[in-house]
C-alpha positions as CSV (number, residue, x, y, z in Angstrom):
1,M,-15.0,-26.3,0.2
2,A,-14.9,-22.2,0.2
3,F,-11.7,-20.9,-1.4
4,K,-10.0,-17.3,0.2
5,T,-9.5,-14.4,-1.9
6,K,-6.5,-12.7,-1.3
7,K,-8.0,-9.9,0.2
8,E,-9.3,-12.7,2.8
9,I,-6.1,-13.6,3.2
10,L,-4.0,-10.7,4.2
11,E,-7.1,-9.7,6.7
12,D,-6.6,-13.0,8.3
13,I,-2.7,-12.4,8.5
14,L,-3.1,-9.2,9.8
15,L,-5.1,-9.8,12.9
16,H,-2.0,-12.2,14.5
17,D,1.7,-11.1,15.3
18,K,4.4,-11.8,13.0
19,P,6.4,-14.8,13.5
20,K,9.9,-14.4,14.6
21,C,13.1,-16.0,13.5
22,P,13.9,-19.3,14.3
23,Y,17.7,-18.6,13.9
24,C,18.1,-15.3,15.0
25,G,15.0,-14.1,17.0
26,K,13.9,-11.0,15.0
27,E,10.4,-10.1,13.9
28,M,9.6,-11.7,10.2
29,S,8.8,-9.6,7.3
30,L,5.5,-9.9,5.3
31,W,6.0,-10.6,2.2
32,E,4.3,-10.6,-1.2
33,V,4.8,-13.7,-3.2
34,P,5.7,-12.7,-6.9
35,P,3.8,-13.2,-9.5
36,I,6.6,-15.6,-11.2
37,P,6.9,-18.8,-9.8
38,V,10.0,-19.8,-7.7
39,G,10.9,-23.2,-7.7
40,E,10.2,-25.9,-9.9
41,G,7.6,-24.1,-11.4
42,L,5.1,-24.4,-8.6
43,G,4.5,-21.8,-6.5
44,W,4.3,-21.5,-2.8
45,G,0.6,-22.3,-2.8
46,T,-0.1,-19.0,-1.1
47,P,0.1,-15.0,-2.4
48,Y,1.7,-14.5,1.4
49,L,5.1,-15.4,3.4
50,F,6.9,-14.3,5.8
51,I,10.7,-13.5,5.5
52,C,13.4,-12.5,7.5
53,F,15.7,-10.0,6.2
54,N,18.1,-9.5,9.1
55,D,21.4,-9.1,7.5
56,E,22.9,-10.2,10.7
57,C,20.8,-13.4,10.1
58,S,22.9,-16.8,11.0
59,L,20.8,-18.7,8.0
60,Y,22.0,-15.4,6.1
61,V,25.1,-15.4,7.1
62,K,26.7,-18.5,6.9
63,G,24.5,-19.1,3.8
64,W,27.3,-17.0,1.8
65,A,30.4,-19.1,3.1
66,T,28.4,-21.7,3.3
67,M,27.7,-22.6,-0.8
68,E,31.0,-20.8,-2.3
69,E,33.0,-22.9,-0.5
70,D,30.5,-26.2,-1.1
71,Y,28.7,-25.4,-4.8
72,G,30.7,-22.4,-6.3
73,H,27.4,-20.6,-6.1
74,T,27.2,-16.8,-4.5
75,C,23.8,-17.0,-3.0
76,S,22.5,-17.3,0.5
77,F,19.3,-18.0,2.3
78,R,16.6,-16.1,4.2
79,C,14.1,-18.1,6.8
80,L,10.9,-18.5,5.4
81,N,7.4,-19.2,7.4
82,Y,3.8,-19.9,6.1
83,P,1.6,-17.7,7.7
84,G,-0.3,-19.3,10.7
85,T,2.1,-22.3,11.1
86,R,4.7,-23.1,12.7
87,Q,6.1,-23.7,9.4
88,F,9.6,-22.8,8.5
89,E,12.1,-23.5,5.2
90,I,14.2,-21.8,4.0
91,M,14.7,-19.6,0.4
92,P,17.6,-19.0,-1.6
93,V,18.4,-15.2,-2.6
94,F,21.1,-14.1,-4.7
95,S,21.8,-10.3,-3.4
96,A,21.9,-7.9,-0.6
97,T,18.4,-6.8,-1.7
98,G,16.7,-10.0,-3.4
99,G,13.6,-10.4,-2.1
100,K,12.8,-7.5,-1.0
101,G,11.1,-5.7,-3.0
102,Q,8.0,-7.2,-2.1
103,I,7.7,-6.6,1.3
104,I,4.7,-5.6,2.5
105,D,5.0,-1.8,3.2
106,N,4.6,-0.6,6.2
107,Q,1.4,1.8,5.6
108,V,-0.2,-1.2,5.4
109,L,0.7,-3.3,8.0
110,A,0.0,-0.4,10.0
111,K,-3.7,-1.4,9.2
112,Q,-3.5,-4.5,11.7
113,K,-3.8,-1.7,14.6
114,A,-7.0,0.0,13.1
115,L,-8.4,-3.8,11.7
116,K,-8.1,-5.2,15.2
117,E,-10.4,-2.6,16.3
118,A,-13.1,-2.2,14.2
119,I,-13.1,-5.8,14.4
120,K,-13.7,-5.6,18.0
121,K,-16.3,-2.8,17.7
122,G,-18.2,-4.4,14.9
123,L,-18.5,-7.8,17.2
124,S,-19.7,-5.8,19.8
125,I,-22.3,-3.9,18.1
126,L,-23.5,-6.9,17.2
127,E,-23.3,-8.9,20.3
128,N,-25.5,-5.9,22.0
129,C,-27.6,-6.2,18.6
130,H,-28.2,-10.0,19.4
131,V,-29.6,-9.6,23.0
132,S,-31.9,-6.0,22.0
133,K,-33.3,-8.3,18.1
134,D,-32.4,-5.1,16.5
135,W,-31.6,-6.5,13.3
136,R,-32.1,-3.5,11.2
137,T,-28.7,-1.8,12.8
138,V,-27.3,-6.0,11.7
139,L,-28.3,-5.3,8.6
140,K,-27.1,-2.3,8.2
141,M,-23.7,-3.7,9.2
142,L,-24.2,-6.8,7.1
143,L,-24.5,-4.5,4.0
144,D,-21.9,-2.0,4.2
145,A,-18.8,-3.6,2.0
146,N,-16.8,-0.9,4.6
147,E,-17.0,-3.4,7.5
148,P,-14.1,-6.1,8.4
149,L,-15.1,-9.1,6.7
150,R,-15.2,-11.1,9.9
151,V,-17.6,-8.5,11.0
152,R,-20.1,-9.4,8.1
153,I,-20.2,-12.8,8.7
154,Q,-20.9,-12.2,12.0
155,A,-24.0,-10.0,10.9
156,A,-24.9,-12.7,8.7
157,E,-24.9,-15.1,11.1
158,I,-27.3,-13.2,13.9
159,I,-29.7,-12.2,10.9
160,G,-30.7,-15.8,10.5
161,D,-31.6,-15.8,14.2
162,I,-33.2,-12.5,14.7
163,G,-34.1,-10.8,11.0
164,E,-37.6,-10.4,9.6
165,L,-38.6,-11.1,6.1
166,D,-37.7,-7.8,5.3
167,V,-34.4,-8.4,4.6
168,I,-35.0,-11.1,3.0
169,E,-34.8,-8.7,-0.8
170,P,-31.9,-6.5,0.4
171,L,-30.0,-9.4,1.0
172,R,-30.6,-11.5,-2.1
173,N,-30.2,-8.0,-3.9
174,Q,-26.9,-7.0,-2.9
175,K,-23.5,-8.5,-4.3
176,F,-21.2,-9.7,-1.6
177,G,-18.2,-10.9,-3.3
178,Y,-16.9,-13.3,-1.2
179,K,-17.7,-16.9,-1.2
180,L,-17.6,-17.8,2.8
181,L,-19.9,-14.4,3.1
182,I,-22.2,-15.1,0.6
183,K,-22.8,-18.7,1.8
184,K,-23.3,-17.8,5.2
185,V,-26.2,-14.9,3.6
186,E,-27.8,-18.0,2.1
187,D,-28.0,-19.8,5.6
188,A,-29.7,-17.2,7.1
189,I,-31.8,-16.9,4.3
190,K,-33.0,-20.0,5.3
191,K,-33.9,-19.9,8.9
192,I,-35.2,-16.5,8.5
193,H,-37.9,-18.6,5.5
194,K,-37.7,-21.6,8.1
195,R,-38.7,-19.5,11.3
196,H,-41.6,-17.4,9.3
197,F,-42.6,-20.9,7.2
198,T,-42.2,-19.3,3.7
199,R,-40.9,-19.4,0.9
200,E,-39.9,-17.2,-2.3
201,C,-41.9,-18.0,-5.7
202,P,-39.3,-19.2,-8.1
203,F,-41.6,-17.3,-11.2
204,C,-42.1,-14.1,-9.6
205,A,-39.2,-14.0,-6.2
206,E,-42.0,-13.2,-4.0
207,I,-42.2,-14.3,-0.6
208,I,-44.7,-16.8,-0.1
209,K,-46.5,-19.2,2.5
210,K,-44.2,-22.7,2.9
211,R,-47.8,-25.0,2.5
212,A,-49.0,-22.2,-0.5
213,K,-49.6,-24.5,-3.5
214,I,-50.6,-21.3,-6.0
215,C,-48.7,-18.3,-5.5
216,R,-50.9,-15.3,-4.4
217,Y,-48.6,-12.5,-6.1
218,C,-48.5,-14.2,-10.2
219,G,-50.9,-16.9,-9.7
220,K,-49.0,-19.9,-11.0
221,K,-48.5,-23.0,-9.2
222,V,-45.6,-23.8,-7.2
223,I,-44.7,-26.3,-5.7
224,E,-43.4,-27.4,-2.4
225,S,-39.2,-27.3,-1.6
226,A,-38.2,-30.4,-0.2
227,T,-34.6,-28.1,0.5
228,Q,-37.0,-25.9,2.5
229,S,-38.1,-28.3,4.7
């Protein structure tokens, strides 16, 4: 099972529209979960949530009176949403400014549009490369850490279909960082070897024929790997 990094999760969130609060209909704010666990020490299970910080929201306004009258506590509630779901819950706040320090800066949210455009452009280029079998451009985009993760994942899938043996060494020498991308690259390398009936020598890492019993580079005896069949 591949686990997403915090950066990957944020990138996924920024690709979608922000939800609206079911109590007031206002757009909710993206909120970074504080490092200190909230509620019974269990945390939220996600590094980001959507929170309604509309001070005129009915849930927030009525919450102050309800908690004061029923429980004698000075607090209220904010509506929260788990990104990518229709799951809405409530979060206690103890002042008008409670939680506002973790609102993601508007400058970060402004990257959403640029990210969508970069992904759209990147996927379009990759589609053309796939048709024309331009594996060099695909490899360049796959190795470029500035490309959106979604574009690099798509590039990894395409390189497995059209890449030549020359792409294997650059891929082996690159540190990709993201677990899902690493898996996609490994799958691509396997596909390339399968298409060319090759494998890598376990001793010197040079590419040899799949049927070879002796590596022609280091001269050592190699056993055909069942995992590459």
